[in-house]
C-alpha positions in Angstrom: -43.9 -69.9 2.7 -47.4 -69.2 1.4 -48.7 -68.3 4.9 -45.7 -66.0 5.4 -46.4 -64.1 2.1 -50.1 -63.9 3.0 -49.2 -62.5 6.4 -46.8 -60.0 4.8 -49.5 -58.9 2.4 -52.1 -58.6 5.1 -49.7 -56.4 7.2 -49.5 -53.8 4.5 -51.7 -50.7 4.4 -53.6 -49.9 1.2 -50.8 -47.4 0.3 -48.2 -50.1 0.9 -50.0 -52.5 -1.3 -50.2 -49.9 -4.1 -46.4 -49.1 -3.7 -45.6 -52.8 -4.0 -47.8 -53.2 -7.0 -46.5 -50.1 -8.8 -42.9 -51.2 -8.0 -43.5 -54.6 -9.6 -45.1 -53.1 -12.7 -42.3 -50.5 -13.0 -39.6 -53.1 -12.7 -41.2 -55.3 -15.3 -40.9 -52.5 -17.9 -37.6 -50.9 -16.8 -34.9 -53.4 -17.0 -31.6 -52.6 -15.2 -28.7 -51.4 -17.3 -26.1 -54.2 -17.7 -23.2 -51.8 -17.0 -24.9 -50.6 -13.9 -25.3 -54.1 -12.7 -21.7 -55.0 -13.4 -20.5 -51.9 -11.4 -22.7 -52.9 -8.5 -21.5 -56.5 -8.5 -17.9 -55.3 -8.7 -18.3 -53.0 -5.8 -19.7 -55.9 -3.7 -16.9 -58.2 -4.7 -14.1 -55.7 -4.1 -15.3 -54.7 -0.6 -14.7 -57.7 1.8 -16.6 -55.8 4.5 -19.7 -55.4 2.3 -22.8 -56.7 3.9 -25.3 -56.5 1.0 -27.9 -58.6 2.9 -28.0 -56.3 5.9 -28.1 -53.2 3.7 -30.9 -54.6 1.7 -33.0 -55.5 4.7 -32.4 -52.1 6.2 -33.5 -50.4 2.9 -36.6 -52.6 2.7 -37.4 -51.8 6.3 -37.3 -48.1 5.6 -40.0 -48.5 2.9 -42.0 -51.5 4.2 -41.4 -52.1 7.9 -44.3 -54.5 8.3 -42.9 -56.7 5.6 -39.5 -56.9 7.3 -41.3 -57.7 10.6 -43.3 -60.5 9.0 -40.7 -62.0 6.6 -37.6 -61.6 8.7 -38.3 -61.0 12.4 -41.3 -63.2 12.9 -39.6 -66.0 11.0 -36.5 -65.6 13.2 -38.7 -65.9 16.3 -40.6 -68.9 14.8 -37.3 -70.7 14.0 -35.9 -69.8 17.4 -39.0 -71.2 19.1 -38.8 -74.4 17.1 -35.1 -74.9 18.0 -36.0 -74.3 21.7 -38.9 -76.7 21.4 -36.6 -79.3 19.8 -34.0 -78.7 22.4 -36.6 -79.2 25.2 -37.6 -82.5 23.7 -34.1 -83.8 22.8 -32.0 -81.8 25.2 -32.1 -84.3 28.0 -31.7 -87.3 25.8 -28.2 -88.7 25.2 -26.8 -91.0 22.6 -25.8 -94.6 23.6 -22.3 -93.6 24.4 -23.5 -91.0 27.0 -22.7 -87.9 25.0 -25.4 -85.3 24.6 -27.2 -84.9 21.3 -26.4 -82.0 19.0 -29.0 -80.2 17.1 -28.0 -78.8 13.7 -30.1 -76.2 12.0 -29.5 -74.8 8.5 -31.0 -71.4 8.0 -30.5 -68.5 5.7 -27.8 -66.0 6.5 -30.3 -63.2 7.0 -32.0 -65.1 9.8 -28.8 -66.1 11.9 -28.5 -62.9 13.9 -32.2 -62.8 14.8 -32.4 -66.5 15.8 -29.3 -66.3 17.9 -30.5 -63.1 19.6 -34.0 -64.7 20.2 -32.5 -67.8 21.8 -30.0 -65.8 23.9 -32.8 -63.6 25.2 -35.0 -66.6 25.9 -32.2 -68.3 27.9 -31.9 -65.2 30.1 -35.6 -65.5 31.0 -36.4 -69.1 32.0 -40.1 -68.3 32.1 -40.0 -67.5 28.4 -38.8 -71.1 27.7 -42.0 -72.5 29.1 -44.0 -70.1 26.9 -42.7 -71.4 23.6 -46.1 -72.8 22.6 -47.8 -69.4 23.3 -45.1 -67.5 21.4 -45.5 -69.9 18.4 -49.3 -69.4 18.4 -48.9 -65.6 18.3 -46.5 -65.8 15.4 -48.5 -68.2 13.1 -52.0 -66.8 13.7 -53.4 -64.1 11.4 -56.4 -61.9 11.7 -58.4 -64.5 9.7 -56.6 -67.8 10.5 -56.7 -69.1 14.1 -54.9 -72.2 15.4 -58.1 -73.6 16.9 -59.8 -73.7 13.5 -56.9 -74.6 11.1 -55.2 -78.0 11.2 -52.2 -76.7 9.2 -51.5 -74.0 11.8 -51.9 -76.6 14.5 -49.1 -78.6 12.9 -46.8 -75.6 12.8 -47.0 -75.5 16.6 -46.7 -79.2 17.3 -44.8 -80.9 14.5 -41.5 -81.1 16.5 -43.2 -82.9 19.3 -43.5 -86.0 17.2 -39.7 -86.5 17.5 -38.8 -89.0 20.2 
């Protein structure tokens, strides 16, 4: 998580960093009105079609698109790559009774659509399945941190390969 936050911070321009800082300072002094919060929660609870998460991500994207790219979309691709990597390792293996193995992944609701979309797109292009390692490297590297010089980043690429 620390690397993701560092990447998100690095992705911001000076103006973006100032906006985030000022927003945090402002929110620490101006507390939300209790009645306003109750009305907001009631509106969410009364509308079964309310998708607060998607609306929040869309609003964040309007103000800080690079943060959404780093925190949501890059993480979607990373988790999708790791699932594909795990599937490549375990996919051909079967249990003793001859049934194929099942991979279960628990992820946050905000990541489900992106991960599913990434995996579906990767399945349409078989050449992208072989490039999982390259995709992972592009996702985890920053301007300052490179996989070749950082053992922790190297582990992010290869940790699943230790499963057998």
